[in-house]
C-alpha positions in Angstrom: -9.1 -13.8 -32.5 -10.3 -15.4 -29.3 -7.4 -16.5 -27.2 -6.3 -17.0 -23.6 -2.7 -16.8 -22.5 -2.5 -18.5 -19.1 -0.6 -20.9 -16.8 -2.2 -24.3 -16.3 -0.4 -24.6 -13.0 -1.9 -21.3 -11.7 -4.9 -21.8 -9.6 -6.1 -18.2 -10.1 -6.0 -18.6 -13.9 -7.9 -21.9 -13.7 -10.5 -20.3 -11.4 -11.0 -17.4 -13.7 -11.3 -19.7 -16.8 -13.9 -21.8 -15.0 -15.8 -18.7 -13.9 -15.8 -17.3 -17.4 -17.0 -20.6 -18.9 -15.4 -19.8 -22.3 -17.0 -21.0 -25.5 -15.2 -23.8 -27.4 -13.9 -21.4 -30.1 -11.3 -20.0 -27.7 -7.7 -21.1 -28.1 -5.9 -21.6 -24.8 -2.1 -21.2 -24.7 -0.2 -22.4 -21.6 2.7 -20.0 -21.7 5.0 -22.2 -19.7 4.9 -25.1 -22.2 4.3 -22.9 -25.2 6.2 -19.6 -24.6 5.2 -16.3 -26.1 6.7 -15.6 -29.5 8.0 -12.2 -30.6 5.0 -11.9 -32.9 2.5 -12.6 -30.1 4.2 -10.2 -27.7 4.0 -7.5 -30.4 0.4 -8.3 -31.1 -0.5 -8.1 -27.4 1.3 -4.8 -27.2 -0.7 -3.4 -30.1 -3.9 -4.3 -28.3 -2.8 -3.1 -24.8 -0.9 0.0 -25.8 2.3 -0.9 -24.1 4.6 -3.7 -23.0 4.4 -2.4 -19.4 0.6 -3.0 -19.4 1.3 -6.7 -20.0 4.1 -6.9 -17.4 3.6 -8.3 -13.9 5.3 -6.4 -11.2 4.2 -9.0 -8.7 6.4 -11.7 -10.3 9.0 -13.3 -8.0 11.8 -12.7 -10.5 10.9 -9.0 -10.7 12.0 -8.7 -7.1 14.8 -11.2 -7.3 16.4 -9.4 -10.2 16.0 -6.0 -8.5 13.9 -4.7 -11.4 11.8 -2.5 -9.1 14.9 -0.4 -8.4 15.6 0.1 -12.2 14.0 2.5 -14.6 12.7 0.1 -17.2 12.0 1.1 -20.8 9.3 -0.3 -23.1 12.1 -2.3 -24.8 13.2 -3.8 -21.4 9.6 -4.9 -20.7 9.4 -6.5 -24.1 12.7 -8.4 -23.5 11.6 -9.6 -20.1 8.2 -10.8 -21.5 10.0 -12.8 -24.1 12.6 -14.1 -21.6 10.4 -15.7 -19.0 6.7 -16.5 -18.8 6.4 -15.3 -15.2 6.6 -11.7 -16.3 3.3 -11.8 -18.1 0.4 -10.6 -16.0 -2.0 -13.5 -16.3 -4.4 -14.4 -17.6 -4.4 -12.4 -20.8 -7.7 -12.8 -22.7 -8.1 -11.5 -26.3 -11.6 -11.3 -27.7 -11.4 -10.0 -31.3 -9.7 -6.6 -30.8 -10.3 -6.2 -27.1 -7.7 -7.3 -24.5 -8.2 -8.1 -20.8 -5.1 -8.4 -18.7 -4.7 -9.8 -15.2 -6.8 -11.3 -12.5 -8.6 -8.4 -10.8 -12.3 -8.8 -10.2 -12.9 -5.7 -12.3 -11.0 -7.2 -15.3 -12.9 -10.5 -14.9 -16.2 -8.6 -14.9 -15.3 -6.6 -18.0 -14.3 -9.9 -19.7 -17.7 -11.4 -18.9 -19.5 -8.4 -20.4 -17.4 -8.7 -23.6 -18.1 -12.4 -23.8 -21.9 -11.7 -23.6 -21.6 -9.2 -26.4 -19.5 -11.4 -28.7 
């Protein structure tokens, strides 16, 4: 599978996609207009190892809901990922059985290497 979960209104996501210059065989999913399904969240968890790895603690709602003061379980992270797109650390890029989460320079560089090898 070659897929990108992103927000088309996010300038950082768009900058990274432009920088990566993805081949045309990649499927792009705007998570705002086409929210994550339970199956997709479970698939991403299987690749990443945990729901928490997919979860953005920088999301505005994370602070607004006071989640940083709570002791969240994996089930909580899963629920929030399904509840609102803002909780997904973006972009999430899947290349076969490798997953790249977030917008750090290190993650973008690792994604580039994986693209060169695929």
